[in-house]
FIMAR-406777 format. One record per residue (C-alpha): residue in one letter; z, y, x. Coordinates in steps of 0.25 Angstrom, whole numbers, padded with zeros to 4 digits, always signed. Layout:
BEGIN
AZYX...
//
This chain:
BEGIN
M+1255+0765+0133T+1267+0763+0124I+1268+0768+0110R+1278+0778+0114K+1270+0784+0125M+1258+0784+0116R+1265+0792+0105A+1270+0802+0115A+1256+0804+0120A+1251+0806+0106V+1262+0816+0103A+1259+0823+0116L+1245+0824+0113A+1246+0828+0099V+1257+0839+0103C+1249+0845+0115L+1233+0843+0111P+1233+0852+0100G+1240+0863+0109L+1228+0861+0119A+1218+0867+0110Q+1226+0879+0107A+1229+0882+0122Q+1214+0882+0124G+1212+0892+0114A+1207+0885+0103A+1210+0891+0089P+1217+0882+0079A+1206+0885+0069A+1195+0882+0079M+1202+0868+0081E+1202+0865+0066G+1192+0854+0063A+1187+0853+0078T+1185+0839+0083R+1190+0834+0095P+1182+0828+0106R+1182+0814+0109L+1190+0811+0122T+1188+0798+0130Q+1200+0789+0132E+1203+0795+0146Q+1202+0810+0140R+1213+0805+0129D+1221+0798+0139Q+1221+0810+0148A+1225+0820+0136R+1236+0810+0133D+1241+0810+0147Q+1241+0826+0147A+1248+0827+0134R+1258+0818+0138Q+1261+0826+0151R+1262+0839+0143W+1271+0832+0133Q+1280+0827+0143A+1280+0841+0151M+1286+0847+0138S+1299+0850+0137P+1308+0844+0124D+1307+0858+0118E+1293+0859+0120R+1289+0845+0114Q+1296+0848+0101K+1289+0861+0099A+1277+0854+0102L+1280+0843+0091E+1284+0854+0081E+1271+0862+0084R+1263+0848+0081R+1271+0845+0068A+1268+0859+0064R+1253+0858+0067R+1252+0844+0059A+1259+0851+0047E+1250+0862+0046A+1238+0852+0048E+1244+0843+0036A+1246+0855+0027R+1232+0858+0028M+1228+0844+0025T+1223+0839+0010P+1231+0828+0005E+1220+0818+0007E+1219+0822+0023R+1235+0820+0023A+1233+0807+0017A+1223+0803+0027M+1231+0808+0039R+1243+0800+0034Q+1234+0787+0032R+1228+0788+0047A+1242+0790+0052A+1247+0778+0045E+1236+0770+0051R+1239+0775+0065R+1254+0771+0063A+1250+0757+0059Q+1240+0755+0070A+1251+0760+0080R+1261+0750+0075P+1257+0735+0076V+1262+0726+0066T+1270+0715+0071T+1274+0703+0064N+1286+0694+0066
//
C-alpha cells in the first residue's frame, strides 16, 4: 500500500468512525474516557476498507463538511487539555512523523 493510500485511509477512518458511535446512539458524555476494544488485524483491515468506501462515496461537499467537523472536534478536545497533555500529544505526533519518513542519505 502506498503512503498516499495509507494517508487517505487514515483520514477516512478518522472522519467516519467517531460518527459511527453517535449513529449507534452513544451519548458524547458516555464516550469520554471509554477505551476501545482491541481489534484483530483482519478487523482493522475490514474497518479501514469500509471507511475508505464511505469516504469515496461522499461528494466533495460532504467530504469538506466531514473534515470541518473533525477539525472542530479536535480543537474542542485540545482546548480541554492541560499544557502537559498538549506537549505530550505534540511529542507523540513528532515521533510518528519521524517514523513515517525514512531517513535517506546520499
